[in-house]
Every structure is written in structure tokens, then in C-alpha cells.
C-alpha positions as CSV (number, residue, x, y, z in Angstrom):
1,M,36.9,14.0,-73.9
2,S,40.5,13.5,-75.5
3,T,39.4,16.3,-78.1
4,G,39.6,18.7,-75.4
5,F,43.2,18.5,-75.3
6,K,43.7,19.7,-78.9
7,P,43.2,23.4,-78.2
8,I,46.0,22.7,-75.2
9,I,48.4,21.2,-77.6
10,D,47.9,23.9,-80.3
11,R,48.6,26.8,-77.7
12,Q,51.8,25.0,-76.8
13,K,52.9,24.1,-80.4
14,D,55.7,26.5,-80.2
15,D,56.8,25.3,-77.1
16,I,56.8,21.6,-78.2
17,L,58.9,22.6,-81.1
18,A,61.5,24.6,-79.3
19,Y,61.7,21.4,-76.5
20,L,62.1,19.2,-79.5
21,E,64.8,21.5,-80.8
22,Q,67.0,21.7,-77.4
23,L,66.7,18.0,-77.1
24,V,68.4,18.0,-80.4
25,K,70.9,20.0,-80.1
26,I,72.1,18.1,-77.1
27,E,74.1,15.4,-78.9
28,S,73.7,12.0,-76.9
29,P,75.7,9.0,-78.6
30,S,75.2,6.0,-76.4
31,T,78.8,5.7,-75.9
32,D,79.1,9.4,-74.3
33,K,77.9,8.9,-70.9
34,N,77.9,12.6,-70.0
35,Q,76.2,13.8,-73.0
36,V,73.4,11.3,-72.5
37,N,73.2,12.5,-68.9
38,L,72.7,16.2,-70.2
39,V,69.5,14.9,-71.9
40,I,68.6,13.2,-68.5
41,D,69.1,16.3,-66.5
42,T,66.8,18.0,-68.9
43,L,64.1,15.8,-68.8
44,E,64.4,15.3,-64.9
45,R,64.0,18.9,-64.3
46,D,60.8,19.1,-66.4
47,Y,59.2,16.0,-65.1
48,Q,59.9,17.6,-61.5
49,E,58.3,20.9,-62.7
50,L,55.3,18.8,-63.6
51,G,55.1,17.5,-59.9
52,L,56.2,14.1,-60.6
53,N,59.0,12.4,-58.1
54,T,62.3,11.3,-60.2
55,R,65.1,8.9,-59.3
56,R,68.1,7.7,-61.4
57,I,69.3,4.4,-61.8
58,H,73.1,5.1,-61.9
59,Q,75.5,3.1,-64.5
60,D,79.0,2.9,-64.9
61,E,79.4,2.6,-68.6
62,F,76.5,4.5,-69.8
63,G,74.4,7.3,-68.6
64,S,71.9,7.0,-66.0
65,H,68.6,5.4,-66.3
66,L,65.4,8.1,-65.3
67,V,62.4,7.0,-63.5
68,A,59.6,9.6,-63.0
69,E,56.5,9.1,-61.1
70,T,53.1,11.1,-60.1
71,P,52.3,10.9,-56.5
72,R,50.9,7.2,-55.8
73,T,47.6,6.4,-55.5
74,D,45.4,3.1,-55.6
75,G,44.7,3.4,-59.0
76,P,46.1,1.6,-62.2
77,T,49.7,2.3,-63.6
78,V,50.5,3.3,-66.9
79,L,54.2,3.2,-67.8
80,L,55.8,5.4,-70.6
81,V,59.1,4.6,-71.9
82,G,61.7,6.1,-74.0
83,H,65.2,6.4,-74.4
84,A,68.0,9.2,-74.3
85,D,70.5,7.7,-76.6
86,T,71.2,8.0,-80.2
87,V,73.4,6.3,-82.7
88,F,75.1,9.6,-84.2
89,P,78.5,10.5,-82.8
90,M,79.5,13.7,-81.2
91,G,80.1,16.5,-83.9
92,T,77.2,15.2,-86.3
93,L,75.4,18.5,-85.8
94,S,78.2,20.4,-87.3
95,T,78.9,18.5,-90.0
96,D,76.7,16.8,-92.3
97,M,73.3,16.9,-90.5
98,P,72.5,20.2,-88.9
99,F,68.9,20.6,-87.0
100,H,66.8,22.2,-89.9
101,R,63.2,22.4,-91.1
102,K,61.8,22.2,-94.3
103,G,58.0,22.9,-94.6
104,D,56.6,20.3,-92.0
105,T,59.3,18.3,-91.8
106,L,62.3,18.4,-89.2
107,Y,65.6,17.1,-89.7
108,G,68.5,16.5,-87.3
109,P,70.4,13.5,-85.6
110,G,68.0,11.7,-83.3
111,V,65.0,14.0,-84.4
112,M,62.6,10.8,-84.7
113,D,64.6,8.3,-82.7
114,M,64.0,9.1,-80.3
115,K,63.9,12.6,-79.5
116,G,60.5,13.4,-81.0
117,G,59.0,10.8,-78.9
118,L,60.8,12.0,-75.7
119,T,58.8,15.1,-76.8
120,T,55.8,13.9,-77.3
121,M,55.9,11.6,-73.9
122,L,56.6,14.9,-71.7
123,F,54.1,17.2,-73.2
124,G,51.7,14.5,-73.1
125,V,51.8,14.1,-69.8
126,K,52.1,17.6,-69.1
127,A,48.9,18.3,-71.0
128,L,46.8,16.0,-68.6
129,L,48.0,17.2,-65.4
130,E,47.7,20.8,-66.3
131,S,44.0,20.2,-67.3
132,Q,43.1,18.8,-64.0
133,K,44.2,19.0,-60.3
134,S,44.6,15.4,-59.7
135,I,44.6,11.9,-61.5
136,R,43.0,8.6,-60.1
137,G,45.6,6.4,-61.4
138,N,49.5,6.4,-61.7
139,I,52.0,7.4,-64.4
140,R,55.4,5.8,-64.5
141,V,58.1,7.4,-66.9
142,V,61.2,5.7,-67.4
143,V,63.7,6.8,-70.0
144,N,66.8,4.4,-70.5
145,S,70.4,5.4,-71.6
146,D,71.4,2.5,-73.4
147,E,68.5,1.2,-76.2
148,E,70.3,1.9,-79.2
149,P,73.3,-1.2,-78.1
150,G,70.5,-3.4,-77.1
151,S,69.6,-2.0,-73.6
152,P,72.6,-4.1,-71.8
153,T,72.2,-2.3,-68.6
154,S,68.4,-1.7,-68.5
155,R,67.0,-4.7,-70.0
156,P,67.2,-6.7,-66.6
157,L,65.4,-3.8,-65.2
158,W,62.3,-4.3,-66.7
159,P,60.7,-6.8,-64.7
160,E,60.9,-4.5,-61.8
161,L,60.2,-1.3,-63.3
162,A,57.4,-2.7,-65.4
163,G,56.2,-5.6,-63.1
164,D,53.3,-3.7,-61.4
165,A,52.1,-1.7,-64.7
166,D,48.8,-2.2,-65.9
167,W,49.8,-1.0,-69.5
168,A,52.9,0.3,-71.3
169,F,53.3,2.5,-74.1
170,V,56.8,3.0,-76.0
171,F,57.6,6.3,-77.8
172,E,59.9,4.9,-80.7
173,W,58.7,6.5,-84.2
174,E,55.5,5.4,-86.3
175,P,56.7,3.7,-89.1
176,E,53.8,4.4,-91.3
177,Q,51.4,7.5,-90.7
178,G,48.2,6.2,-89.0
179,A,50.0,3.1,-87.7
180,L,51.1,1.8,-84.3
181,L,52.6,-1.2,-83.1
182,A,51.5,-4.2,-81.4
183,N,54.2,-6.6,-82.9
184,R,57.7,-6.7,-83.2
185,K,60.0,-9.4,-84.0
186,G,62.4,-10.7,-81.4
187,V,65.9,-10.9,-82.1
188,G,69.0,-12.8,-81.2
189,V,72.8,-12.6,-81.9
190,F,74.8,-15.9,-81.9
191,H,78.1,-16.3,-82.6
192,L,80.0,-19.8,-84.0
193,D,83.7,-20.5,-83.2
194,F,84.9,-23.4,-85.4
195,N,88.5,-25.3,-84.9
196,G,90.2,-27.4,-87.3
197,I,93.4,-28.8,-87.7
198,S,96.5,-26.5,-89.4
199,A,98.7,-27.9,-91.7
200,H,101.0,-26.8,-95.1
201,A,98.3,-26.2,-97.7
202,G,100.7,-27.5,-100.4
203,A,102.6,-30.5,-98.5
204,E,100.4,-31.9,-96.2
205,P,97.0,-30.9,-97.1
206,E,95.7,-34.1,-96.2
207,K,96.7,-33.7,-92.5
208,G,94.7,-30.6,-92.1
209,A,90.9,-29.8,-91.3
210,S,89.9,-26.4,-92.4
211,A,87.6,-24.6,-89.8
212,I,87.0,-22.6,-92.7
213,L,85.0,-25.2,-94.9
214,A,83.4,-26.2,-91.7
215,M,82.1,-22.9,-91.2
216,V,80.7,-22.8,-94.6
217,D,78.8,-26.2,-94.3
218,K,77.2,-24.8,-91.2
219,I,76.3,-21.5,-92.8
220,Q,74.6,-23.4,-95.8
221,K,72.8,-25.4,-93.1
222,L,71.8,-21.8,-91.4
223,N,70.7,-20.5,-94.2
224,A,68.2,-23.0,-95.0
225,L,66.5,-22.1,-91.8
226,N,65.3,-18.9,-93.4
227,N,61.3,-18.7,-93.6
228,F,60.6,-15.3,-95.3
229,D,56.8,-16.4,-95.5
230,I,56.5,-16.2,-91.8
231,G,59.1,-13.6,-91.1
232,T,62.2,-15.9,-90.1
233,T,65.4,-14.6,-91.0
234,L,68.8,-15.5,-90.6
235,N,71.7,-13.2,-91.8
236,V,75.5,-14.3,-91.2
237,G,76.8,-10.7,-91.2
238,V,80.5,-11.4,-89.8
239,V,82.9,-14.3,-91.0
240,S,86.3,-14.4,-90.4
241,G,88.8,-17.2,-90.5
242,G,92.7,-18.3,-91.4
243,E,95.6,-16.3,-91.5
244,L,97.9,-17.0,-94.4
245,P,96.6,-18.7,-97.8
246,Y,99.3,-21.4,-97.7
247,V,97.9,-22.6,-94.3
248,I,95.1,-24.9,-93.7
249,A,92.7,-22.8,-91.1
250,D,92.3,-24.2,-87.9
251,K,90.3,-21.5,-86.7
252,A,86.7,-19.5,-88.2
253,K,84.1,-17.5,-86.8
254,A,80.7,-16.4,-87.7
255,S,78.3,-13.9,-86.3
256,I,74.7,-14.3,-87.1
257,D,71.5,-12.0,-86.6
258,I,68.3,-13.8,-86.2
259,R,64.8,-12.2,-86.2
260,V,61.6,-14.3,-85.5
261,C,57.9,-13.1,-85.3
262,N,56.7,-15.5,-82.4
263,N,57.7,-17.6,-79.4
264,S,57.3,-21.1,-80.9
265,E,59.4,-19.6,-84.2
266,Q,62.0,-18.7,-81.6
267,Q,62.2,-22.3,-79.8
268,R,62.4,-23.8,-83.0
269,I,65.2,-21.9,-84.2
270,Q,66.9,-22.1,-81.2
271,R,66.6,-26.0,-81.2
272,S,67.8,-25.9,-85.0
273,L,71.2,-23.8,-84.3
274,E,72.2,-26.2,-81.1
275,E,71.4,-29.3,-83.7
276,I,73.1,-28.0,-86.5
277,C,76.3,-26.8,-84.5
278,S,76.7,-30.2,-82.5
279,N,76.0,-32.7,-85.3
280,D,77.6,-33.5,-88.6
281,N,80.9,-31.8,-88.0
282,L,83.6,-32.2,-90.9
283,P,86.2,-34.8,-89.7
284,G,89.0,-33.0,-87.4
285,T,86.8,-29.8,-86.7
286,N,84.2,-28.9,-84.2
287,C,81.9,-26.0,-83.6
288,T,81.2,-24.1,-80.4
289,L,77.7,-22.0,-80.2
290,T,77.5,-19.1,-78.1
291,G,74.6,-16.0,-77.9
292,E,71.1,-15.6,-77.1
293,F,67.9,-13.8,-78.3
294,H,68.3,-10.8,-76.4
295,R,64.7,-9.5,-77.3
296,P,61.8,-11.7,-77.1
297,P,59.0,-11.0,-79.8
298,L,56.6,-8.5,-79.2
299,E,53.1,-10.3,-79.3
300,P,49.6,-9.2,-78.5
301,I,48.1,-11.0,-75.3
302,E,44.2,-10.5,-74.6
303,A,44.9,-7.3,-72.5
304,T,47.0,-5.8,-75.3
305,K,43.9,-6.4,-77.6
306,E,41.4,-4.8,-75.1
307,L,44.3,-1.8,-75.0
308,M,44.0,-1.6,-78.7
309,A,40.6,-1.2,-79.0
310,Q,40.8,1.9,-76.4
311,V,43.4,3.5,-78.5
312,E,41.5,3.3,-81.5
313,E,38.4,4.9,-79.8
314,V,40.4,7.8,-78.6
315,G,42.2,8.3,-82.1
316,H,38.8,8.0,-83.7
317,S,37.6,10.8,-81.3
318,L,40.5,13.0,-83.0
319,G,39.5,12.2,-86.4
320,Q,42.3,9.9,-86.9
321,D,41.7,5.9,-87.7
322,I,44.6,3.8,-86.4
323,S,45.8,0.9,-88.2
324,W,48.2,-1.8,-86.7
325,I,51.3,-3.0,-88.3
326,S,54.4,-5.3,-87.4
327,A,58.1,-4.5,-87.4
328,G,61.4,-6.3,-88.1
329,A,63.5,-4.0,-85.8
330,V,63.3,-4.2,-82.1
331,S,63.1,-1.8,-79.2
332,D,62.5,-1.9,-75.4
333,A,58.7,-3.4,-76.1
334,N,60.0,-6.5,-76.6
335,N,61.0,-6.9,-73.1
336,I,58.4,-5.0,-71.3
337,S,55.7,-7.1,-73.1
338,A,57.7,-10.3,-72.2
339,A,57.2,-9.0,-68.4
340,G,53.7,-9.8,-69.0
341,V,52.4,-6.1,-69.4
342,P,50.1,-4.9,-72.4
343,T,52.1,-2.9,-74.4
344,I,51.8,-0.6,-77.7
345,D,54.7,0.8,-79.4
346,G,55.3,3.6,-82.3
347,M,53.6,6.4,-79.7
348,G,56.3,8.5,-81.0
349,P,55.7,10.7,-84.2
350,Y,55.9,9.6,-87.5
351,G,59.2,9.7,-89.4
352,G,61.7,7.9,-91.5
353,R,65.3,7.1,-92.3
354,A,66.3,6.2,-88.8
355,H,70.2,6.1,-88.2
356,S,70.8,7.9,-91.5
357,P,71.9,11.5,-92.3
358,D,68.3,11.9,-94.0
359,E,66.5,11.1,-90.8
360,F,63.7,13.2,-90.7
361,M,60.4,13.6,-88.4
362,S,56.9,14.9,-89.4
363,I,55.5,18.1,-87.1
364,P,51.9,17.7,-87.7
365,S,52.2,14.1,-86.4
366,L,54.3,15.2,-83.2
367,F,51.4,17.4,-82.4
368,Y,48.7,14.6,-83.1
369,K,50.6,11.9,-81.1
370,T,51.0,14.5,-78.1
371,T,47.3,14.9,-78.4
372,L,46.7,11.2,-78.7
373,I,48.7,10.1,-75.6
374,A,47.1,12.7,-73.6
375,G,43.7,11.4,-74.4
376,I,44.7,7.8,-73.6
377,L,46.3,8.8,-70.7
378,K,42.7,10.5,-69.6
379,R,40.9,7.6,-70.1
380,L,43.3,5.3,-68.5
381,V,44.1,7.1,-65.6
382,G,42.8,10.4,-65.3
């Protein structure tokens, strides 16, 4: 029974909090390879102590990705996923964001995103493995080092690392208390480069063709693709063009963030982008489109719905009704699900204000989610 893990977690509360503090105090911005590897070092050591076999996938620019696995059996495989990097620069702890506690809330850089999730994952596995001599299935833990900038080096690895998994759980934070994620929007970043014809703005404006005006025309058409009712959003977040006010601009650029709720909408937006950028250019101008949807939408497949029901049953045994919500932000769950694996996200503790000086995490939710994942692992592979 999953409730059998609660006494185990209760006895380890001080150890769990101390471990989380240890991880938070290892500052690990994505851009600092050595610091991220210190987090990987810590996790690798502790998974090895639990009897898992570990290996690293070394990277040139980013920290290493960690893979830790229980000794192989013929049983099913559950994949547990987290990331070791944060968005906060070195020195954040000693400036405006020290690690500290107020009542049942913890504050600090990455305390929620996602040192709390890493702690939940480790102690959930620990509770299961210390409660029984062997398990009938397999647990594979993957901790990547580059999630915050979009998983540029780990993203191509998911077909290999997740391909044989029966289920996957991602330990991003819980955005609402008692709620998990089976849906996330897909996201793409696209760039539009405009070429025109330069000319003197006063003497010969008729001989020019403004790349800036061409950009404005396309932006208006792109903005019309927004559909807030179904969750499709296009945000032109960066624009630039021209060099001098008295010269007709022959160059301009725009960068767009696009979020879509499902694959059919992603395809519609992709087609529309290509059509808008290739057609109806202002005379003397042209537009080049680059970019991609680097994270597809996380959508539940039939097997995900079955997994959700099992998670709900484990939660109910702990006295917690679980609800399901969608999120506009993305995670590695998007790409793991795209590999065909039933995937649930939000397995980390509840918190808020991610990526800000006020990032916080709920201590009771840390213990609850650790108990929950231990119970889920027991049900699936125990």
C-alpha cells in the first residue's frame, strides 16, 4: 500500500530538507558547466549508494547528463526525469536571494525549479528500495544539464533514453496544489529576416523599399493568427531594423515565440507562417523564415489516461484528490511524450514565482510528493 511509505518519509523529513538545502546551495546556472556538474556529482554518488548503475553523457558546452538505473530485470520500465541547471547566475545566494525558511515555505534560487523535484525523485526511489529487497521492474533516472535553455543537447537523446520506457514522470514543480500536468503547450521560436532597398529618405525615398514596413505588414498578419480561446499565442518579442533615421531601411528582423495546445494547431500555424512569409511581400522586399517547434505539445495518449487513473488511486490512498491542469510553459515532458511514452509532469513539490527572486516551495508538498512517487513506483515496478 502506498500509505505504507508515509512513516518512512516522516522519519526522513530532516534528511530530506537537509538534502534540498545542499542542492540549492550548489548554484548551478546552465551556463556554468562545472557548477552543474557538482550537482550531477552529488546525485550520481547518492544513486550509486542506493544500488543504481550510473553513467554520464558528457557535453562540451553544458554539464554532463546523468543516467542512473536499477539492475536490469524483464519487468516494465519507469522513467524519472529532472534537470540539474537553473536560470540564476552565480552569486545569487549571497546577494538578493539567500536560501531561507519562513514557516512551511522555503525560498532560494532553484528551490522549486527544480532542486525540490530532484530531492523528491531521489528520496522517492530511496523509500521504495529501502522498503524491499528487490523490485520486479526497472527504474531509470535521467537528470539533464541543459533544460532551461531548451535542452539543446539532451533533446535529441530522448528517443534513446525513453524509447523502451513504459511510463515517464517529470519532476517539474506542481503549479497548483493537488494538481498534476498531463498537458503542456508546444513551443516554437521563429525568426523573420527582411531585405529591402536602401535609399536617401529625403532625396530619393521613391527608390527605396523599407524592410521595416515589410516587417510591420507581416507582424500584423501574424498577430491575426492568435486564438486565445483555444490557447494559441504568437508573441513578437524582438524586433530590429535600420541604422539611421534618414536612410530607408534595407534590413529588419523579428523573433516570435509561438505556443500551441495540440499537434493539429501546430501544423496549422506552421503552414500559416510559411504562407505569410512567402506571399504578398511589399514591392522590393522579401522575407526569410527560420526556426522550428522545438518542443511539441504534451498531449495525453490512451495509455497516459490509464496511467493518470493509477496515479489518482495512489493519491486517494494518501487522502489527496488529484486534479489535472494544462500549462503554457514547456518541459522535457513534451519531448518524452513525443517519443510515444505515457508521460505525467508536475511531480515536483508545489511552489511558485519560478525564475524570480521570490521563487518559493511548499515544505508539506515536498513530503507529500515524495510519498506519492514512492507509492506510484511500488504500484508500477515494485
